[in-house]
C-alpha positions as CSV (number, residue, x, y, z in Angstrom):
1,M,-20.1,42.1,2.0
2,P,-19.1,38.4,2.5
3,T,-18.8,36.3,-0.6
4,T,-20.7,33.0,-1.1
5,P,-18.5,30.0,-0.6
6,T,-18.0,27.8,-3.7
7,L,-17.3,24.1,-4.0
8,W,-14.4,24.7,-6.6
9,R,-11.9,27.4,-7.0
10,L,-11.1,28.5,-10.5
11,H,-7.7,27.3,-11.6
12,G,-5.7,30.2,-13.0
13,D,-7.7,31.9,-15.8
14,G,-9.9,28.8,-16.1
15,R,-8.9,28.2,-19.6
16,H,-5.4,26.7,-19.3
17,V,-3.6,24.3,-17.0
18,T,-0.6,26.1,-15.5
19,P,2.6,24.5,-16.8
20,G,4.0,22.0,-14.3
21,Q,0.8,22.0,-12.2
22,V,-2.5,20.1,-12.2
23,V,-6.1,21.1,-11.6
24,A,-6.7,19.9,-8.1
25,P,-9.9,18.1,-7.0
26,D,-11.1,21.4,-5.4
27,E,-10.4,23.4,-8.5
28,R,-12.1,23.6,-11.9
29,L,-11.8,25.2,-15.3
30,T,-14.5,27.3,-16.9
31,W,-17.8,25.5,-17.0
32,P,-17.9,24.8,-20.7
33,R,-14.5,23.1,-20.4
34,T,-15.6,21.3,-17.3
35,V,-18.7,20.0,-19.1
36,G,-16.5,18.8,-22.0
37,L,-14.2,17.0,-19.6
38,G,-17.1,15.4,-17.8
39,L,-18.5,14.0,-21.1
40,Q,-15.0,12.7,-21.9
41,H,-15.1,10.7,-18.7
42,V,-18.5,9.2,-19.7
43,V,-16.9,8.1,-23.0
44,A,-13.9,6.7,-21.2
45,M,-16.0,4.5,-18.8
46,F,-18.6,3.6,-21.4
47,G,-17.1,0.6,-23.1
48,A,-16.0,-1.2,-19.9
49,T,-19.1,-0.3,-17.9
50,F,-21.5,-1.7,-20.6
51,L,-19.5,-4.8,-21.2
52,V,-20.3,-6.3,-17.8
53,P,-24.1,-6.2,-18.1
54,L,-23.9,-7.4,-21.7
55,L,-21.7,-10.4,-20.6
56,T,-23.9,-11.2,-17.6
57,H,-27.2,-10.5,-19.3
58,F,-28.1,-7.6,-17.0
59,S,-29.8,-4.5,-18.2
60,P,-27.3,-1.9,-19.5
61,A,-29.6,1.0,-18.7
62,T,-30.1,-0.2,-15.1
63,T,-26.3,-0.6,-14.7
64,L,-25.8,2.9,-16.0
65,F,-28.5,4.3,-13.7
66,F,-26.8,2.9,-10.5
67,S,-23.4,3.8,-11.8
68,A,-24.5,7.4,-12.1
69,I,-26.1,7.4,-8.6
70,G,-23.1,5.6,-7.1
71,T,-20.7,8.1,-8.6
72,A,-22.6,11.0,-7.1
73,L,-22.8,9.3,-3.7
74,F,-19.0,8.6,-3.8
75,L,-18.3,12.3,-4.3
76,V,-20.6,13.2,-1.4
77,I,-19.2,10.6,1.0
78,T,-15.6,11.5,0.1
79,R,-16.4,15.2,0.6
80,N,-15.7,16.1,-3.0
81,R,-12.0,15.5,-2.4
82,L,-11.4,12.2,-4.4
83,P,-12.2,12.3,-8.1
84,S,-13.5,9.0,-9.3
85,Y,-16.2,7.4,-11.5
86,L,-17.8,4.2,-10.3
87,G,-18.3,1.8,-13.2
88,S,-19.1,-1.9,-13.5
89,S,-16.5,-4.1,-11.8
90,F,-15.2,-7.0,-13.9
91,A,-14.7,-9.0,-10.7
92,F,-18.4,-9.6,-10.6
93,I,-18.6,-11.3,-14.0
94,A,-17.7,-14.9,-13.0
95,P,-19.8,-15.0,-9.8
96,I,-22.8,-13.5,-11.5
97,L,-22.6,-16.0,-14.3
98,A,-22.3,-18.9,-11.9
99,A,-25.1,-17.7,-9.6
100,T,-27.4,-17.0,-12.5
101,A,-26.8,-20.5,-13.9
102,S,-27.4,-22.1,-10.5
103,G,-30.4,-20.1,-9.3
104,G,-31.4,-17.3,-11.6
105,K,-30.7,-13.6,-11.9
106,N,-32.4,-12.6,-8.6
107,L,-29.8,-14.7,-6.7
108,A,-27.0,-13.0,-8.5
109,V,-28.4,-9.6,-7.6
110,G,-28.6,-10.7,-4.0
111,G,-24.9,-11.7,-4.1
112,I,-24.0,-8.2,-5.4
113,L,-26.0,-6.6,-2.5
114,V,-24.3,-8.7,0.2
115,T,-20.9,-7.9,-1.4
116,G,-21.7,-4.2,-1.1
117,V,-22.7,-4.5,2.5
118,V,-19.5,-6.3,3.4
119,L,-17.4,-3.7,1.6
120,A,-19.2,-0.8,3.3
121,V,-18.5,-2.5,6.7
122,V,-14.8,-2.8,5.8
123,G,-14.8,0.8,4.8
124,A,-16.3,1.9,8.1
125,I,-13.6,-0.1,10.0
126,V,-10.8,1.3,7.9
127,H,-12.1,4.8,8.5
128,R,-11.8,4.2,12.2
129,A,-8.8,2.0,12.5
130,G,-6.7,3.0,9.4
131,A,-5.7,1.0,6.3
132,G,-2.5,-0.6,7.7
133,W,-4.2,-3.9,8.5
134,I,-5.4,-4.2,4.9
135,N,-1.8,-3.9,3.7
136,A,-0.8,-6.6,6.2
137,L,-3.7,-8.9,5.2
138,M,-3.2,-8.4,1.4
139,P,0.4,-7.8,0.5
140,P,1.2,-7.3,-3.2
141,V,1.8,-10.9,-3.9
142,V,-1.7,-11.8,-2.7
143,T,-3.4,-8.8,-4.2
144,G,-1.8,-9.4,-7.6
145,T,-2.6,-13.1,-7.5
146,I,-6.3,-12.5,-6.8
147,V,-6.6,-9.9,-9.5
148,A,-4.8,-12.1,-12.0
149,L,-6.8,-15.3,-11.2
150,I,-10.1,-13.5,-11.9
151,G,-9.1,-12.6,-15.4
152,L,-7.7,-16.0,-16.2
153,N,-10.7,-17.8,-14.7
154,L,-12.9,-15.9,-17.3
155,A,-10.9,-17.1,-20.3
156,P,-13.3,-19.9,-21.3
157,A,-16.2,-17.3,-21.3
158,A,-14.2,-15.2,-23.9
159,W,-13.8,-18.3,-26.1
160,K,-17.5,-19.1,-25.8
161,N,-18.5,-15.7,-27.1
162,F,-15.7,-15.8,-29.7
163,K,-17.2,-18.9,-31.3
164,F,-20.6,-17.2,-31.9
165,A,-19.1,-15.3,-34.9
166,P,-15.3,-15.8,-35.3
167,S,-15.1,-13.3,-38.2
168,A,-16.7,-10.5,-36.2
169,A,-14.7,-11.4,-33.1
170,T,-11.4,-11.4,-35.1
171,I,-12.1,-8.0,-36.7
172,T,-13.0,-6.6,-33.3
173,L,-9.9,-7.9,-31.6
174,G,-7.8,-6.7,-34.6
175,V,-9.2,-3.2,-34.3
176,I,-8.5,-3.1,-30.6
177,L,-4.9,-4.1,-31.1
178,L,-4.3,-1.6,-33.9
179,V,-5.9,1.3,-32.1
180,T,-3.9,0.4,-29.0
181,V,-0.5,0.6,-30.8
182,L,-1.3,3.4,-33.3
183,F,-2.8,5.9,-30.9
184,K,-1.1,6.9,-27.6
185,G,-3.6,9.6,-26.4
186,I,-7.1,9.3,-25.2
187,L,-8.1,7.3,-28.4
188,G,-5.6,4.6,-27.5
189,R,-7.1,4.4,-24.0
190,L,-10.5,3.9,-25.6
191,S,-9.3,1.0,-27.8
192,I,-11.9,-1.5,-26.5
193,L,-14.8,0.9,-27.0
194,V,-13.5,1.7,-30.6
195,G,-13.1,-2.0,-31.3
196,V,-16.6,-2.8,-30.2
197,V,-18.1,0.1,-32.2
198,L,-16.3,-0.9,-35.4
199,G,-17.0,-4.6,-34.9
200,Y,-20.7,-3.7,-34.4
201,V,-20.7,-1.7,-37.6
202,V,-18.9,-4.4,-39.6
203,T,-21.4,-7.0,-38.3
204,W,-24.3,-4.8,-39.3
205,L,-22.9,-4.2,-42.8
206,G,-22.1,-7.9,-43.3
207,G,-25.2,-9.4,-41.8
208,N,-28.0,-6.9,-42.3
209,V,-26.8,-5.1,-45.5
210,L,-24.8,-7.7,-47.4
211,G,-26.5,-10.8,-46.0
212,W,-23.4,-12.7,-45.2
213,S,-24.2,-15.6,-42.9
214,T,-20.8,-15.6,-41.3
215,F,-21.7,-12.5,-39.4
216,G,-25.4,-13.0,-38.7
217,A,-28.1,-10.2,-38.9
218,L,-28.6,-7.9,-35.9
219,D,-32.2,-7.9,-34.5
220,F,-33.5,-4.4,-33.8
221,K,-37.1,-5.4,-32.9
222,E,-36.7,-4.6,-29.2
223,V,-35.1,-1.2,-30.1
224,G,-38.2,-0.3,-32.1
225,K,-40.5,-1.3,-29.2
226,A,-38.6,0.5,-26.5
227,K,-39.6,4.0,-25.3
228,W,-37.3,7.0,-25.7
229,L,-37.8,8.0,-22.1
230,G,-38.5,5.9,-19.0
231,F,-37.1,4.3,-15.9
232,P,-34.8,1.3,-16.4
233,E,-36.0,-2.2,-15.3
234,F,-35.3,-3.2,-11.8
235,T,-34.7,-6.7,-10.3
236,T,-35.5,-7.8,-6.7
237,P,-32.7,-9.5,-5.0
238,H,-33.0,-13.0,-3.6
239,F,-30.5,-14.8,-1.3
240,S,-29.0,-18.2,-1.1
241,W,-26.3,-19.2,1.4
242,S,-25.0,-21.8,-1.1
243,L,-24.1,-19.1,-3.6
244,L,-22.8,-16.3,-1.4
245,G,-19.4,-18.0,-1.3
246,L,-19.0,-17.1,-5.0
247,F,-19.0,-13.4,-4.2
248,V,-16.6,-13.3,-1.2
249,P,-13.4,-12.9,-3.2
250,V,-14.9,-9.9,-5.0
251,V,-14.7,-7.9,-1.7
252,L,-10.9,-8.4,-1.7
253,V,-10.6,-7.2,-5.3
254,L,-12.7,-4.2,-4.7
255,I,-10.6,-3.3,-1.6
256,A,-7.4,-3.6,-3.8
257,E,-8.9,-1.5,-6.6
258,N,-10.1,1.3,-4.3
259,V,-6.9,1.4,-2.3
260,G,-4.9,1.5,-5.6
261,H,-7.1,4.3,-6.9
262,V,-6.6,6.4,-3.8
263,K,-2.8,6.0,-4.0
264,S,-2.7,6.7,-7.8
265,V,-4.6,9.9,-7.5
266,A,-2.5,11.0,-4.5
267,A,0.7,10.3,-6.5
268,M,-0.5,12.4,-9.4
269,T,-1.9,15.3,-7.4
270,G,0.8,15.4,-4.8
271,K,-1.9,15.3,-2.0
272,D,-2.1,13.0,1.0
273,L,-5.3,11.1,0.4
274,D,-4.8,8.1,2.7
275,P,-7.3,9.5,5.2
276,L,-10.0,9.1,2.5
277,T,-9.3,5.4,2.0
278,G,-12.0,4.3,4.5
279,R,-14.5,6.7,2.9
280,A,-13.7,5.5,-0.6
281,L,-14.3,1.8,0.5
282,F,-17.5,2.7,2.3
283,A,-18.8,4.8,-0.7
284,D,-18.1,2.0,-3.1
285,G,-19.8,-0.4,-0.7
286,V,-22.9,1.8,-0.6
287,A,-23.0,2.1,-4.3
288,T,-22.7,-1.6,-4.8
289,T,-25.4,-2.2,-2.2
290,L,-27.8,0.1,-4.1
291,A,-27.0,-1.7,-7.3
292,G,-27.8,-5.0,-5.6
293,I,-31.1,-3.7,-4.4
294,G,-32.3,-2.8,-7.9
295,G,-30.5,-5.1,-10.3
296,G,-27.4,-3.2,-11.4
297,S,-23.8,-4.5,-11.7
298,G,-21.5,-4.0,-8.8
299,T,-19.3,-0.9,-9.0
300,T,-15.7,0.0,-8.5
301,T,-13.3,2.9,-9.1
302,Y,-12.2,3.1,-12.8
303,A,-8.7,3.0,-14.1
304,E,-10.0,4.3,-17.5
305,N,-10.9,7.6,-15.9
306,I,-7.5,7.8,-14.2
307,G,-6.1,7.7,-17.7
308,V,-8.2,10.6,-18.8
309,M,-7.0,12.6,-15.7
310,A,-3.4,11.8,-16.4
311,A,-3.7,12.9,-20.0
312,T,-5.5,16.2,-19.2
313,R,-3.9,16.9,-15.8
314,V,-7.4,17.8,-14.6
315,Y,-8.5,16.1,-11.4
316,S,-11.5,18.4,-10.6
317,T,-14.4,16.6,-9.0
318,A,-16.7,19.0,-10.9
319,A,-16.0,17.1,-14.1
320,Y,-17.2,13.9,-12.3
321,W,-20.5,15.5,-11.2
322,V,-21.0,16.3,-14.9
323,A,-20.2,12.7,-15.8
324,A,-22.7,11.4,-13.3
325,A,-25.4,13.7,-14.5
326,A,-24.8,12.7,-18.2
327,A,-24.8,9.0,-17.3
328,F,-28.1,9.4,-15.4
329,V,-29.7,11.1,-18.4
330,L,-28.6,8.3,-20.8
331,S,-29.9,5.7,-18.3
332,M,-33.4,7.2,-18.6
333,S,-33.7,6.2,-22.2
334,P,-34.9,2.5,-22.6
335,K,-34.3,2.8,-26.4
336,F,-30.6,3.6,-25.8
337,G,-30.3,0.6,-23.5
338,A,-32.0,-1.7,-26.0
339,L,-29.6,-0.5,-28.7
340,I,-26.6,-1.4,-26.5
341,A,-28.1,-4.8,-25.8
342,T,-28.0,-5.6,-29.6
343,I,-24.2,-5.9,-29.5
344,P,-23.6,-9.4,-30.8
345,G,-21.8,-12.2,-29.0
346,G,-19.0,-12.4,-31.6
347,V,-18.1,-8.8,-31.0
348,L,-18.1,-9.3,-27.3
349,G,-15.9,-12.4,-27.8
350,G,-13.2,-10.3,-29.5
351,A,-13.3,-7.6,-26.9
352,T,-13.2,-10.0,-23.9
353,T,-10.3,-11.9,-25.3
354,M,-8.3,-8.7,-24.8
355,L,-10.1,-7.6,-21.7
356,Y,-9.9,-10.7,-19.6
357,G,-6.2,-11.1,-20.6
358,M,-5.6,-7.5,-19.5
359,I,-7.1,-8.3,-16.1
360,G,-4.8,-11.2,-15.7
361,V,-1.8,-9.1,-16.7
362,L,-2.9,-6.3,-14.3
363,G,-2.3,-8.8,-11.5
364,A,1.2,-9.4,-12.8
365,R,1.7,-5.6,-13.1
366,I,1.0,-5.3,-9.3
367,W,3.8,-7.8,-8.7
368,V,6.2,-5.9,-10.9
369,Q,5.4,-2.5,-9.5
370,N,5.9,-3.7,-5.9
371,K,9.0,-5.8,-6.9
372,V,7.6,-9.1,-5.5
373,D,10.5,-11.5,-5.2
374,F,9.5,-14.9,-6.6
375,S,12.8,-16.5,-5.5
376,D,11.0,-16.5,-2.1
377,P,9.2,-19.8,-2.0
378,V,6.4,-18.3,0.0
379,H,5.7,-15.8,-2.8
380,L,6.0,-18.5,-5.4
381,A,3.6,-20.8,-3.7
382,S,1.1,-18.0,-2.9
383,A,0.8,-17.3,-6.6
384,A,1.3,-20.7,-8.2
385,V,-1.4,-22.7,-6.5
386,P,-4.2,-20.2,-6.6
387,L,-3.7,-19.5,-10.3
388,V,-4.1,-23.2,-11.2
389,V,-7.1,-23.5,-8.9
390,A,-8.8,-20.6,-10.7
391,I,-7.8,-21.5,-14.2
392,A,-8.9,-25.1,-13.8
393,N,-12.0,-23.8,-11.9
394,F,-11.7,-26.2,-8.9
395,D,-14.9,-26.6,-7.0
396,W,-15.7,-27.7,-3.4
397,K,-19.1,-28.4,-1.9
398,I,-19.9,-28.4,1.8
399,G,-23.5,-29.2,2.3
400,N,-25.5,-26.6,0.5
401,L,-22.4,-24.3,0.1
402,E,-20.4,-24.4,-3.1
403,F,-17.1,-22.7,-3.7
404,T,-15.6,-22.5,-7.2
405,G,-12.3,-21.4,-8.8
406,I,-12.2,-17.8,-7.9
407,A,-13.4,-18.2,-4.3
408,L,-11.0,-21.1,-3.7
409,G,-8.2,-19.4,-5.5
410,A,-8.5,-16.2,-3.4
411,A,-8.9,-18.2,-0.2
412,S,-5.8,-20.3,-1.0
413,A,-3.7,-17.2,-1.8
414,L,-4.5,-15.8,1.7
415,V,-4.1,-19.1,3.6
416,I,-0.9,-20.2,1.8
417,Y,0.8,-16.9,2.3
418,H,0.0,-16.3,5.9
419,G,0.2,-20.0,6.8
420,M,3.7,-20.4,5.3
421,R,4.9,-17.1,6.9
422,W,3.6,-18.3,10.2
423,V,5.5,-21.6,9.9
424,E,8.6,-19.8,8.6
425,R,8.7,-17.6,11.7
426,W,8.1,-20.5,14.1
427,R,11.0,-22.4,12.5
428,R,13.3,-19.4,12.7
429,T,12.5,-18.7,16.3
430,G,12.1,-22.3,17.5
431,Q,9.2,-21.2,19.6
432,E,5.5,-22.0,19.7
433,P,4.0,-20.0,16.8
434,A,1.9,-17.0,17.8
435,S,-1.3,-16.1,16.2
436,P,-0.7,-14.8,12.6
437,A,-2.6,-11.6,13.4
438,S,-0.2,-10.8,16.3
439,V,3.0,-11.3,14.3
440,P,4.2,-8.2,12.4
441,L,4.5,-8.8,8.6
442,P,7.5,-7.7,6.5
443,D,6.9,-4.4,4.7
444,E,6.1,-5.6,1.2
445,G,4.4,-2.5,-0.2
446,A,0.8,-1.6,-0.3
447,G,-1.7,-3.2,-2.6
448,Q,-1.8,-2.0,-6.2
């Protein structure tokens, strides 16, 4: 009698990971262990995923709702072969804040939707044509620069939150630093979440229990009013051509993050996952589009969850289905979302001081990992000018269109790199320069 096909094969006895091996995406451990691993993935993504809506004044419950749906769609589109959780992308923070300040939350949501559509189109093209052209368009020096400038552009926002309650912010930051250095396992990887939780508790004790004005009391009125069960609030997207330029660079960052995720998982599992790159980009684009339709934060693949997989050596997509289900259940509790929204600005200031700096350093890490040679004047200029443009937050208006630091920085990184390479080749050959797209680029590595 034929057996019923299953989505996942049992790895060994289902209770232990075979020494020297990993639990592959199409394998799983016993279901109780798989559920435990799935919940661990929820904890890993929790702090970072919730920071984005808190910083941008979006609904945490709505963000978690679309994060759960996006993760499930990602697994379906990648045919259950690429383990990933889709959480909030920090690349959206600056454009969301700028768009909200200029035209309101609805326009920021519209920008997220358009970003998702563009990313999905890129994914479809990559699926058909291959990922080689992405590596040519965005060599490591450009990718690292764009990632770094986003983190550094956000530095003033961290200081703004820090000033709300310097005492709470300092305690939060101190806890994050101590946890990072004292614990090397999963707890160390969750240092930002631990810092936010302890900073929150200290703020509550100081402000609500002891009445210290330096901390400020937390307001739980909205938590009391919120229902235990119910759908999260949704926001209708609006569109403005003048603000869409703010979101263009985010597409480049999402491409780099997704490509880096595919290569990281491939390296750790020993499987060739490059054919899934287009599907991964398309899936993240669809997830971000859905978030833009209803008012959630844009999504991306999460490095926090790669850390969990590296620590456990379990890459089973079954665990991510559990994580998506758990996140969906949590998103259906308005009271839970209201409680998350009470996290004070001072605590967020301490966390983002570390977080935004980490984003900036992540860009530098891309340079180091790919051995970018800064003695090459093209590399030096391609990083130096965009970083200053983003940190100083240059702006440029063309009619109703406005481009600010991140957009101008990302554009200048691409233009400077390819423009200087073009001139360099023309000078070397003494011939009329060909179109940059038609000239083969030197092999400088791939993305992250």
